[in-house]
TORKE-34145 format. One record per residue: residue number from 1; x, y, z of N, C-alpha, C, O in turn. Coordinates in steps of 0.02 Angstrom, whole numbers. Example, Ala and Ser with C-alpha at 12.3 -4.5 7.8 and 13.67 -1.06 7.14 Angstrom:
residues 2
+-----+--------+--------+--------+--------+--------+--------+--------+--------+--------+--------+--------+--------+
: num :    n_u :    n_v :    n_w :   ca_u :   ca_v :   ca_w :    c_u :    c_v :    c_w :    o_u :    o_v :    o_w :
+-----+--------+--------+--------+--------+--------+--------+--------+--------+--------+--------+--------+--------+
:   1 :    660 :   -284 :    390 :    615 :   -225 :    390 :    660 :   -165 :    390 :    712 :   -166 :    423 :
:   2 :    642 :   -112 :    354 :    684 :    -53 :    357 :    645 :      2 :    394 :    670 :     57 :    402 :
+-----+--------+--------+--------+--------+--------+--------+--------+--------+--------+--------+--------+--------+
//
This chain:
residues 190
+-----+--------+--------+--------+--------+--------+--------+--------+--------+--------+--------+--------+--------+
: num :    n_u :    n_v :    n_w :   ca_u :   ca_v :   ca_w :    c_u :    c_v :    c_w :    o_u :    o_v :    o_w :
+-----+--------+--------+--------+--------+--------+--------+--------+--------+--------+--------+--------+--------+
:   1 :   -732 :   7699 :  12462 :   -674 :   7720 :  12475 :   -636 :   7753 :  12411 :   -627 :   7723 :  12358 :
:   2 :   -619 :   7807 :  12421 :   -580 :   7852 :  12363 :   -514 :   7826 :  12356 :   -472 :   7822 :  12401 :
:   3 :   -506 :   7806 :  12286 :   -434 :   7789 :  12273 :   -402 :   7833 :  12225 :   -425 :   7834 :  12167 :
:   4 :   -357 :   7867 :  12238 :   -330 :   7917 :  12189 :   -260 :   7894 :  12166 :   -218 :   7868 :  12203 :
:   5 :   -253 :   7907 :  12098 :   -187 :   7886 :  12066 :   -161 :   7951 :  12045 :   -199 :   7996 :  12026 :
:   6 :   -105 :   7958 :  12048 :    -59 :   8017 :  12013 :    -29 :   7998 :  11960 :     -7 :   7941 :  11960 :
:   7 :    -20 :   8037 :  11905 :      5 :   8022 :  11842 :     52 :   8082 :  11828 :     39 :   8140 :  11845 :
:   8 :    111 :   8063 :  11795 :    160 :   8112 :  11770 :    196 :   8072 :  11712 :    196 :   8011 :  11711 :
:   9 :    226 :   8112 :  11664 :    262 :   8088 :  11610 :    333 :   8124 :  11609 :    342 :   8179 :  11636 :
:  10 :    379 :   8090 :  11579 :    450 :   8122 :  11584 :    481 :   8110 :  11507 :    466 :   8058 :  11477 :
:  11 :    517 :   8154 :  11481 :    548 :   8148 :  11420 :    520 :   8180 :  11359 :    532 :   8165 :  11301 :
:  12 :    478 :   8231 :  11383 :    434 :   8261 :  11321 :    488 :   8313 :  11286 :    489 :   8318 :  11225 :
:  13 :    525 :   8345 :  11323 :    577 :   8380 :  11280 :    644 :   8349 :  11251 :    683 :   8378 :  11213 :
:  14 :    649 :   8286 :  11275 :    719 :   8254 :  11249 :    716 :   8253 :  11165 :    662 :   8256 :  11134 :
:  15 :    769 :   8249 :  11137 :    771 :   8239 :  11067 :    777 :   8167 :  11054 :    782 :   8148 :  10995 :
:  16 :    776 :   8129 :  11096 :    781 :   8043 :  11077 :    732 :   8009 :  11121 :    702 :   8037 :  11167 :
:  17 :    725 :   7946 :  11102 :    685 :   7890 :  11139 :    614 :   7903 :  11148 :    584 :   7950 :  11121 :
:  18 :    589 :   7857 :  11189 :    517 :   7866 :  11207 :    500 :   7913 :  11266 :    543 :   7937 :  11304 :
:  19 :    440 :   7924 :  11270 :    414 :   7968 :  11317 :    381 :   7919 :  11374 :    335 :   7882 :  11360 :
:  20 :    407 :   7922 :  11437 :    385 :   7878 :  11491 :    327 :   7909 :  11524 :    317 :   7969 :  11515 :
:  21 :    285 :   7873 :  11562 :    239 :   7893 :  11604 :    220 :   7841 :  11655 :    218 :   7781 :  11641 :
:  22 :    205 :   7869 :  11718 :    195 :   7820 :  11777 :    130 :   7841 :  11808 :    116 :   7901 :  11815 :
:  23 :     93 :   7796 :  11826 :     31 :   7801 :  11878 :     42 :   7763 :  11938 :     60 :   7705 :  11939 :
:  24 :     28 :   7806 :  11998 :     45 :   7786 :  12060 :    -20 :   7781 :  12101 :    -63 :   7821 :  12083 :
:  25 :    -37 :   7744 :  12149 :    -84 :   7745 :  12195 :    -48 :   7731 :  12257 :    -21 :   7676 :  12264 :
:  26 :    -44 :   7778 :  12306 :      7 :   7772 :  12370 :    -30 :   7734 :  12418 :    -91 :   7740 :  12423 :
:  27 :      5 :   7693 :  12456 :    -22 :   7662 :  12510 :    -21 :   7715 :  12571 :     19 :   7762 :  12570 :
:  28 :    -62 :   7706 :  12620 :    -70 :   7745 :  12680 :    -12 :   7758 :  12717 :     -2 :   7810 :  12748 :
:  29 :     28 :   7707 :  12714 :     95 :   7715 :  12771 :    153 :   7754 :  12733 :    206 :   7768 :  12762 :
:  30 :    141 :   7769 :  12668 :    212 :   7798 :  12641 :    215 :   7873 :  12670 :    165 :   7906 :  12684 :
:  31 :    278 :   7895 :  12677 :    293 :   7955 :  12700 :    292 :   8012 :  12645 :    337 :   8015 :  12604 :
:  32 :    242 :   8054 :  12645 :    229 :   8103 :  12601 :    273 :   8158 :  12590 :    277 :   8191 :  12538 :
:  33 :    312 :   8168 :  12652 :    355 :   8216 :  12656 :    412 :   8211 :  12620 :    444 :   8263 :  12613 :
:  34 :    438 :   8147 :  12588 :    485 :   8125 :  12547 :    471 :   8133 :  12463 :    511 :   8123 :  12418 :
:  35 :    398 :   8155 :  12458 :    387 :   8151 :  12382 :    375 :   8229 :  12360 :    328 :   8266 :  12375 :
:  36 :    426 :   8242 :  12325 :    433 :   8308 :  12292 :    442 :   8291 :  12213 :    447 :   8234 :  12189 :
:  37 :    442 :   8356 :  12178 :    457 :   8348 :  12110 :    527 :   8311 :  12091 :    579 :   8330 :  12117 :
:  38 :    526 :   8266 :  12053 :    582 :   8228 :  12027 :    636 :   8270 :  12008 :    693 :   8249 :  12018 :
:  39 :    627 :   8328 :  11983 :    680 :   8373 :  11951 :    724 :   8413 :  12010 :    779 :   8441 :  12004 :
:  40 :    688 :   8408 :  12061 :    724 :   8429 :  12133 :    761 :   8386 :  12174 :    781 :   8403 :  12229 :
:  41 :    772 :   8324 :  12147 :    802 :   8273 :  12185 :    864 :   8250 :  12147 :    861 :   8243 :  12086 :
:  42 :    919 :   8238 :  12181 :    978 :   8217 :  12153 :    972 :   8139 :  12134 :    937 :   8100 :  12166 :
:  43 :   1004 :   8122 :  12084 :   1001 :   8055 :  12056 :    995 :   7994 :  12101 :    949 :   7953 :  12096 :
:  44 :   1038 :   7992 :  12138 :   1049 :   7935 :  12193 :    994 :   7940 :  12237 :    975 :   7887 :  12260 :
:  45 :    965 :   7992 :  12256 :    916 :   7992 :  12307 :    850 :   7976 :  12271 :    807 :   7947 :  12304 :
:  46 :    837 :   7992 :  12203 :    783 :   7979 :  12161 :    773 :   7906 :  12152 :    717 :   7880 :  12151 :
:  47 :    845 :   7867 :  12144 :    844 :   7801 :  12135 :    809 :   7763 :  12207 :    764 :   7721 :  12203 :
:  48 :    833 :   7779 :  12256 :    812 :   7753 :  12324 :    741 :   7773 :  12332 :    703 :   7729 :  12353 :
:  49 :    716 :   7831 :  12318 :    651 :   7845 :  12323 :    601 :   7812 :  12275 :    543 :   7799 :  12293 :
:  50 :    625 :   7798 :  12214 :    590 :   7755 :  12166 :    584 :   7683 :  12197 :    529 :   7656 :  12194 :
:  51 :    630 :   7653 :  12222 :    620 :   7588 :  12259 :    571 :   7589 :  12311 :    525 :   7548 :  12313 :
:  52 :    580 :   7640 :  12360 :    535 :   7650 :  12419 :    460 :   7661 :  12389 :    415 :   7627 :  12414 :
:  53 :    445 :   7705 :  12339 :    383 :   7706 :  12310 :    356 :   7644 :  12282 :    298 :   7627 :  12295 :
:  54 :    387 :   7615 :  12251 :    371 :   7548 :  12219 :    350 :   7498 :  12274 :    298 :   7466 :  12266 :
:  55 :    382 :   7492 :  12322 :    372 :   7451 :  12395 :    305 :   7472 :  12429 :    271 :   7433 :  12462 :
:  56 :    288 :   7541 :  12420 :    244 :   7564 :  12463 :    176 :   7593 :  12421 :    138 :   7636 :  12444 :
:  57 :    169 :   7568 :  12370 :    112 :   7595 :  12314 :     90 :   7539 :  12265 :    125 :   7489 :  12259 :
:  58 :     31 :   7546 :  12228 :     25 :   7517 :  12170 :     49 :   7554 :  12118 :     32 :   7613 :  12121 :
:  59 :     87 :   7538 :  12068 :    109 :   7573 :  12021 :    119 :   7542 :  11950 :    115 :   7480 :  11945 :
:  60 :    130 :   7579 :  11895 :    130 :   7562 :  11826 :    176 :   7612 :  11793 :    173 :   7673 :  11802 :
:  61 :    216 :   7581 :  11755 :    251 :   7632 :  11706 :    239 :   7599 :  11626 :    241 :   7539 :  11610 :
:  62 :    227 :   7653 :  11586 :    213 :   7632 :  11517 :    261 :   7687 :  11474 :    299 :   7728 :  11499 :
:  63 :    253 :   7678 :  11416 :    287 :   7730 :  11368 :    257 :   7725 :  11301 :    220 :   7679 :  11283 :
:  64 :    275 :   7776 :  11265 :    255 :   7786 :  11194 :    330 :   7790 :  11160 :    379 :   7820 :  11183 :
:  65 :    325 :   7755 :  11106 :    390 :   7747 :  11070 :    412 :   7815 :  11037 :    373 :   7863 :  11033 :
:  66 :    475 :   7815 :  11015 :    500 :   7877 :  10970 :    463 :   7869 :  10905 :    441 :   7920 :  10880 :
:  67 :    452 :   7811 :  10874 :    410 :   7813 :  10819 :    341 :   7847 :  10831 :    319 :   7889 :  10792 :
:  68 :    306 :   7826 :  10887 :    243 :   7844 :  10893 :    238 :   7927 :  10908 :    191 :   7962 :  10890 :
:  69 :    289 :   7948 :  10941 :    302 :   8024 :  10944 :    313 :   8053 :  10878 :    292 :   8111 :  10870 :
:  70 :    343 :   8024 :  10829 :    354 :   8049 :  10764 :    291 :   8053 :  10723 :    278 :   8098 :  10684 :
:  71 :    249 :   7998 :  10735 :    182 :   7990 :  10698 :    129 :   8027 :  10724 :     87 :   8049 :  10686 :
:  72 :    124 :   8038 :  10795 :     66 :   8072 :  10828 :     76 :   8129 :  10863 :     27 :   8156 :  10889 :
:  73 :    138 :   8156 :  10868 :    163 :   8216 :  10892 :    177 :   8198 :  10970 :    153 :   8147 :  10995 :
:  74 :    218 :   8246 :  11009 :    236 :   8226 :  11070 :    182 :   8236 :  11124 :    182 :   8202 :  11175 :
:  75 :    136 :   8282 :  11111 :     81 :   8287 :  11171 :     34 :   8227 :  11155 :     12 :   8200 :  11206 :
:  76 :     15 :   8202 :  11099 :    -27 :   8140 :  11097 :     11 :   8083 :  11118 :    -17 :   8037 :  11147 :
:  77 :     69 :   8082 :  11107 :    115 :   8018 :  11135 :    121 :   8019 :  11212 :    117 :   7966 :  11242 :
:  78 :    129 :   8076 :  11243 :    125 :   8087 :  11316 :     70 :   8070 :  11346 :     70 :   8042 :  11400 :
:  79 :     14 :   8087 :  11312 :    -68 :   8053 :  11334 :    -73 :   7994 :  11332 :   -102 :   7965 :  11377 :
:  80 :    -45 :   7957 :  11274 :    -48 :   7877 :  11255 :     -8 :   7848 :  11312 :    -29 :   7797 :  11340 :
:  81 :     49 :   7875 :  11332 :     96 :   7840 :  11386 :     55 :   7840 :  11443 :     41 :   7787 :  11471 :
:  82 :     28 :   7908 :  11471 :    -17 :   7902 :  11524 :    -74 :   7862 :  11526 :    -89 :   7832 :  11578 :
:  83 :   -110 :   7857 :  11470 :   -167 :   7815 :  11469 :   -147 :   7736 :  11485 :   -175 :   7699 :  11525 :
:  84 :    -95 :   7722 :  11447 :    -64 :   7652 :  11450 :    -43 :   7640 :  11533 :    -60 :   7589 :  11563 :
:  85 :     -8 :   7687 :  11561 :      3 :   7668 :  11633 :    -47 :   7673 :  11678 :    -41 :   7644 :  11732 :
:  86 :   -101 :   7708 :  11666 :   -165 :   7707 :  11702 :   -200 :   7634 :  11692 :   -223 :   7605 :  11741 :
:  87 :   -203 :   7609 :  11631 :   -234 :   7550 :  11622 :   -198 :   7487 :  11649 :   -227 :   7433 :  11660 :
:  88 :   -132 :   7499 :  11658 :    -91 :   7433 :  11680 :    -98 :   7428 :  11764 :    -85 :   7377 :  11796 :
:  89 :   -121 :   7491 :  11793 :   -131 :   7477 :  11867 :   -162 :   7418 :  11880 :   -207 :   7398 :  11843 :
:  90 :   -138 :   7380 :  11940 :   -181 :   7319 :  11956 :   -246 :   7340 :  11999 :   -284 :   7296 :  12019 :
:  91 :   -258 :   7405 :  12013 :   -321 :   7420 :  12037 :   -342 :   7482 :  12013 :   -305 :   7531 :  12013 :
:  92 :   -411 :   7480 :  11990 :   -431 :   7545 :  11953 :   -452 :   7602 :  12002 :   -492 :   7593 :  12049 :
:  93 :   -426 :   7651 :  11990 :   -425 :   7722 :  12039 :   -504 :   7748 :  12022 :   -535 :   7743 :  11968 :
:  94 :   -526 :   7777 :  12088 :   -586 :   7815 :  12065 :   -572 :   7879 :  12051 :   -619 :   7914 :  12034 :
:  95 :   -519 :   7901 :  12055 :   -503 :   7968 :  12026 :   -424 :   7970 :  12008 :   -379 :   7946 :  12043 :
:  96 :   -416 :   8005 :  11944 :   -340 :   8003 :  11930 :   -325 :   8079 :  11916 :   -363 :   8116 :  11884 :
:  97 :   -264 :   8095 :  11944 :   -238 :   8166 :  11943 :   -179 :   8163 :  11905 :   -134 :   8123 :  11919 :
:  98 :   -175 :   8214 :  11846 :   -130 :   8210 :  11799 :    -92 :   8284 :  11807 :   -123 :   8337 :  11812 :
:  99 :    -27 :   8276 :  11807 :      8 :   8333 :  11800 :     -1 :   8372 :  11740 :      2 :   8340 :  11687 :
: 100 :    -12 :   8431 :  11737 :     -7 :   8472 :  11667 :    -78 :   8506 :  11663 :   -114 :   8519 :  11711 :
: 101 :    -91 :   8520 :  11594 :   -157 :   8556 :  11574 :   -201 :   8508 :  11543 :   -262 :   8515 :  11545 :
: 102 :   -169 :   8451 :  11509 :   -213 :   8404 :  11470 :   -219 :   8334 :  11504 :   -174 :   8314 :  11541 :
: 103 :   -270 :   8299 :  11494 :   -276 :   8232 :  11516 :   -288 :   8183 :  11455 :   -306 :   8202 :  11400 :
: 104 :   -276 :   8126 :  11471 :   -290 :   8073 :  11421 :   -365 :   8056 :  11419 :   -397 :   8051 :  11471 :
: 105 :   -388 :   8049 :  11367 :   -468 :   8036 :  11359 :   -479 :   7965 :  11374 :   -463 :   7920 :  11334 :
: 106 :   -508 :   7952 :  11433 :   -519 :   7876 :  11442 :   -596 :   7877 :  11472 :   -611 :   7913 :  11520 :
: 107 :   -642 :   7834 :  11441 :   -704 :   7824 :  11466 :   -704 :   7789 :  11542 :   -658 :   7751 :  11559 :
: 108 :   -748 :   7801 :  11576 :   -762 :   7766 :  11639 :   -695 :   7789 :  11699 :   -683 :   7754 :  11748 :
: 109 :   -664 :   7842 :  11686 :   -612 :   7866 :  11732 :   -628 :   7931 :  11743 :   -642 :   7965 :  11693 :
: 110 :   -629 :   7958 :  11798 :   -632 :   8028 :  11826 :   -561 :   8063 :  11821 :   -524 :   8054 :  11869 :
: 111 :   -542 :   8097 :  11776 :   -473 :   8123 :  11771 :   -473 :   8200 :  11777 :   -519 :   8233 :  11751 :
: 112 :   -431 :   8225 :  11805 :   -425 :   8301 :  11821 :   -344 :   8319 :  11802 :   -297 :   8288 :  11825 :
: 113 :   -338 :   8372 :  11759 :   -267 :   8395 :  11762 :   -252 :   8448 :  11823 :   -294 :   8486 :  11847 :
: 114 :   -191 :   8443 :  11841 :   -164 :   8489 :  11889 :   -107 :   8515 :  11866 :    -58 :   8480 :  11850 :
: 115 :   -109 :   8585 :  11861 :    -54 :   8628 :  11837 :     -6 :   8629 :  11893 :    -27 :   8646 :  11949 :
: 116 :     67 :   8611 :  11884 :    106 :   8595 :  11930 :     94 :   8554 :  11979 :    114 :   8562 :  12037 :
: 117 :     57 :   8500 :  11956 :     42 :   8440 :  12008 :     94 :   8402 :  12038 :     83 :   8374 :  12091 :
: 118 :    154 :   8397 :  12006 :    213 :   8361 :  12037 :    239 :   8398 :  12089 :    273 :   8369 :  12133 :
: 119 :    226 :   8470 :  12092 :    245 :   8505 :  12153 :    192 :   8502 :  12210 :    210 :   8520 :  12266 :
: 120 :    123 :   8479 :  12198 :     73 :   8500 :  12239 :     45 :   8435 :  12272 :     25 :   8434 :  12330 :
: 121 :     47 :   8374 :  12227 :     20 :   8321 :  12244 :     67 :   8260 :  12252 :    101 :   8240 :  12204 :
: 122 :     69 :   8234 :  12306 :    110 :   8181 :  12317 :    112 :   8115 :  12270 :    165 :   8089 :  12252 :
: 123 :     50 :   8093 :  12254 :     44 :   8044 :  12202 :     77 :   8061 :  12143 :    110 :   8018 :  12115 :
: 124 :     72 :   8123 :  12117 :     94 :   8145 :  12053 :    178 :   8151 :  12059 :    218 :   8136 :  12015 :
: 125 :    193 :   8175 :  12119 :    265 :   8178 :  12126 :    296 :   8109 :  12120 :    347 :   8099 :  12086 :
: 126 :    260 :   8051 :  12161 :    286 :   7986 :  12153 :    297 :   7964 :  12083 :    347 :   7935 :  12064 :
: 127 :    241 :   7981 :  12042 :    247 :   7954 :  11973 :    294 :   7987 :  11939 :    322 :   7955 :  11895 :
: 128 :    314 :   8049 :  11948 :    364 :   8081 :  11916 :    439 :   8050 :  11936 :    484 :   8041 :  11895 :
: 129 :    442 :   8038 :  12001 :    506 :   7993 :  12012 :    516 :   7937 :  11996 :    574 :   7917 :  11991 :
: 130 :    465 :   7898 :  11983 :    473 :   7817 :  11955 :    477 :   7822 :  11884 :    509 :   7781 :  11851 :
: 131 :    443 :   7872 :  11857 :    447 :   7879 :  11781 :    516 :   7903 :  11756 :    545 :   7881 :  11707 :
: 132 :    535 :   7949 :  11796 :    609 :   7982 :  11782 :    670 :   7928 :  11793 :    716 :   7922 :  11752 :
: 133 :    665 :   7892 :  11851 :    714 :   7844 :  11856 :    710 :   7784 :  11795 :    761 :   7763 :  11770 :
: 134 :    652 :   7763 :  11778 :    646 :   7715 :  11738 :    677 :   7743 :  11660 :    720 :   7710 :  11631 :
: 135 :    651 :   7805 :  11634 :    682 :   7831 :  11576 :    747 :   7835 :  11580 :    782 :   7808 :  11537 :
: 136 :    774 :   7870 :  11635 :    849 :   7890 :  11641 :    894 :   7823 :  11639 :    951 :   7822 :  11615 :
: 137 :    865 :   7772 :  11665 :    904 :   7697 :  11667 :    902 :   7662 :  11589 :    943 :   7621 :  11568 :
: 138 :    852 :   7686 :  11555 :    847 :   7666 :  11481 :    897 :   7707 :  11443 :    939 :   7682 :  11406 :
: 139 :    890 :   7774 :  11455 :    937 :   7812 :  11408 :   1009 :   7795 :  11425 :   1051 :   7785 :  11381 :
: 140 :   1024 :   7792 :  11493 :   1098 :   7769 :  11507 :   1120 :   7706 :  11462 :   1174 :   7704 :  11433 :
: 141 :   1072 :   7654 :  11460 :   1076 :   7594 :  11417 :   1100 :   7614 :  11350 :   1152 :   7592 :  11327 :
: 142 :   1061 :   7660 :  11316 :   1064 :   7683 :  11245 :   1131 :   7719 :  11243 :   1168 :   7710 :  11195 :
: 143 :   1146 :   7759 :  11293 :   1212 :   7797 :  11293 :   1266 :   7755 :  11275 :   1306 :   7772 :  11231 :
: 144 :   1271 :   7688 :  11312 :   1328 :   7639 :  11304 :   1340 :   7615 :  11235 :   1395 :   7604 :  11210 :
: 145 :   1278 :   7607 :  11204 :   1286 :   7593 :  11129 :   1290 :   7655 :  11077 :   1300 :   7646 :  11017 :
: 146 :   1284 :   7703 :  11099 :   1294 :   7765 :  11054 :   1340 :   7813 :  11088 :   1320 :   7864 :  11116 :
: 147 :   1397 :   7795 :  11085 :   1457 :   7842 :  11112 :   1461 :   7906 :  11083 :   1445 :   7911 :  11024 :
: 148 :   1482 :   7958 :  11115 :   1488 :   8027 :  11088 :   1437 :   8072 :  11096 :   1453 :   8132 :  11096 :
: 149 :   1371 :   8055 :  11104 :   1311 :   8096 :  11121 :   1307 :   8113 :  11199 :   1267 :   8155 :  11219 :
: 150 :   1347 :   8082 :  11238 :   1344 :   8092 :  11320 :   1271 :   8092 :  11339 :   1251 :   8137 :  11375 :
: 151 :   1230 :   8046 :  11317 :   1160 :   8032 :  11341 :   1158 :   8027 :  11416 :   1110 :   8048 :  11449 :
: 152 :   1217 :   7996 :  11444 :   1215 :   7969 :  11509 :   1215 :   8038 :  11556 :   1203 :   8038 :  11616 :
: 153 :   1231 :   8094 :  11519 :   1238 :   8147 :  11559 :   1177 :   8205 :  11543 :   1152 :   8242 :  11585 :
: 154 :   1163 :   8201 :  11470 :   1114 :   8246 :  11459 :   1041 :   8223 :  11439 :    994 :   8260 :  11426 :
: 155 :   1042 :   8144 :  11439 :    982 :   8113 :  11439 :    938 :   8128 :  11371 :    877 :   8121 :  11366 :
: 156 :    979 :   8147 :  11323 :    947 :   8161 :  11258 :    920 :   8235 :  11250 :    896 :   8254 :  11196 :
: 157 :    923 :   8275 :  11301 :    901 :   8339 :  11292 :    950 :   8382 :  11245 :   1005 :   8362 :  11227 :
: 158 :    924 :   8437 :  11229 :    965 :   8483 :  11178 :   1017 :   8526 :  11215 :   1011 :   8587 :  11215 :
: 159 :   1069 :   8493 :  11248 :   1117 :   8527 :  11277 :   1170 :   8544 :  11221 :   1173 :   8518 :  11166 :
: 160 :   1212 :   8595 :  11247 :   1268 :   8612 :  11191 :   1313 :   8553 :  11175 :   1336 :   8553 :  11118 :
: 161 :   1329 :   8506 :  11213 :   1369 :   8446 :  11201 :   1329 :   8396 :  11156 :   1358 :   8362 :  11113 :
: 162 :   1256 :   8391 :  11168 :   1225 :   8347 :  11114 :   1221 :   8361 :  11050 :   1227 :   8321 :  11004 :
: 163 :   1208 :   8440 :  11048 :   1195 :   8471 :  10987 :   1261 :   8474 :  10952 :   1260 :   8478 :  10891 :
: 164 :   1320 :   8472 :  10985 :   1382 :   8477 :  10955 :   1397 :   8399 :  10923 :   1423 :   8387 :  10868 :
: 165 :   1373 :   8350 :  10972 :   1382 :   8287 :  10933 :   1345 :   8265 :  10876 :   1366 :   8225 :  10835 :
: 166 :   1278 :   8299 :  10876 :   1237 :   8291 :  10818 :   1267 :   8316 :  10759 :   1262 :   8283 :  10707 :
: 167 :   1298 :   8370 :  10760 :   1329 :   8400 :  10703 :   1387 :   8354 :  10673 :   1396 :   8335 :  10615 :
: 168 :   1423 :   8341 :  10728 :   1486 :   8292 :  10706 :   1464 :   8223 :  10684 :   1482 :   8198 :  10631 :
: 169 :   1427 :   8195 :  10723 :   1405 :   8116 :  10717 :   1342 :   8103 :  10685 :   1328 :   8046 :  10667 :
: 170 :   1295 :   8160 :  10675 :   1236 :   8147 :  10635 :   1177 :   8117 :  10687 :   1187 :   8106 :  10746 :
: 171 :   1123 :   8107 :  10656 :   1069 :   8075 :  10697 :   1075 :   8002 :  10698 :   1108 :   7973 :  10655 :
: 172 :   1044 :   7971 :  10747 :   1043 :   7899 :  10760 :    964 :   7877 :  10757 :    917 :   7916 :  10758 :
: 173 :    961 :   7806 :  10754 :    892 :   7786 :  10742 :    841 :   7803 :  10819 :    780 :   7793 :  10825 :
: 174 :    877 :   7825 :  10859 :    850 :   7842 :  10922 :    821 :   7914 :  10926 :    783 :   7929 :  10972 :
: 175 :    842 :   7962 :  10874 :    829 :   8020 :  10881 :    762 :   8035 :  10850 :    748 :   8003 :  10800 :
: 176 :    715 :   8085 :  10875 :    644 :   8091 :  10855 :    655 :   8142 :  10798 :    674 :   8201 :  10802 :
: 177 :    638 :   8104 :  10740 :    645 :   8145 :  10670 :    609 :   8196 :  10657 :    618 :   8233 :  10609 :
: 178 :    556 :   8205 :  10707 :    514 :   8267 :  10694 :    529 :   8328 :  10739 :    501 :   8383 :  10735 :
: 179 :    581 :   8310 :  10787 :    612 :   8374 :  10829 :    668 :   8401 :  10794 :    708 :   8365 :  10764 :
: 180 :    673 :   8467 :  10797 :    724 :   8501 :  10772 :    792 :   8492 :  10831 :    776 :   8497 :  10890 :
: 181 :    845 :   8482 :  10818 :    879 :   8496 :  10744 :    881 :   8429 :  10708 :    904 :   8427 :  10652 :
: 182 :    854 :   8366 :  10740 :    861 :   8311 :  10697 :    824 :   8311 :  10636 :    839 :   8279 :  10587 :
: 183 :    766 :   8354 :  10642 :    732 :   8351 :  10565 :    761 :   8398 :  10518 :    736 :   8412 :  10464 :
: 184 :    816 :   8422 :  10541 :    854 :   8457 :  10478 :    921 :   8435 :  10472 :    966 :   8468 :  10445 :
: 185 :    928 :   8379 :  10496 :    999 :   8339 :  10485 :    983 :   8289 :  10438 :    936 :   8252 :  10452 :
: 186 :   1014 :   8282 :  10381 :   1002 :   8224 :  10337 :   1035 :   8167 :  10345 :   1013 :   8114 :  10323 :
: 187 :   1097 :   8174 :  10382 :   1145 :   8111 :  10384 :   1125 :   8075 :  10442 :   1104 :   8101 :  10493 :
: 188 :   1133 :   8005 :  10430 :   1108 :   7963 :  10484 :   1163 :   7919 :  10509 :   1201 :   7890 :  10470 :
: 189 :   1169 :   7914 :  10571 :   1225 :   7863 :  10604 :   1185 :   7815 :  10632 :   1171 :   7817 :  10692 :
: 190 :   1162 :   7761 :  10589 :   1110 :   7710 :  10613 :   1146 :   7651 :  10618 :   1119 :   7599 :  10637 :
+-----+--------+--------+--------+--------+--------+--------+--------+--------+--------+--------+--------+--------+
//
């Protein structure tokens, strides 16, 4: 029997924190019509869907830290997070479908990249949903400890609000030091 896992990452373009990845093997009884790209779903519905997916699938979430991102670059860190998520699955998939154009290099796994996979493949959509909810919840916690950056609204992305706060407050220990504009700011708000 063919067991397919969908894999996606979130947080690549954020200026802060880890990049998250999820791997999902859907159960046969899951309603595939509910599974769409996480970016097209409002926050509350995404949270409900994340719980539904977790109840109706084999899943794993992993991450690569901000320090790993700064050390090996965001692409390699994203692939590392994906690899970790795949390895954490309780059942080994016979096929792995990854959103994007690159796949993590893993021996003994059949892995294929699918461009816009989060819009085409329900298991990848499911992975994008649970990874986004997990990362968003983590960033909201960081926001409570780092007032003024509005991460609970911008999730660390380079919005006008976040960039204005960076100029005023400086960078934190959560900022990716190799990402602009943090790489150009010398003051630290740690």
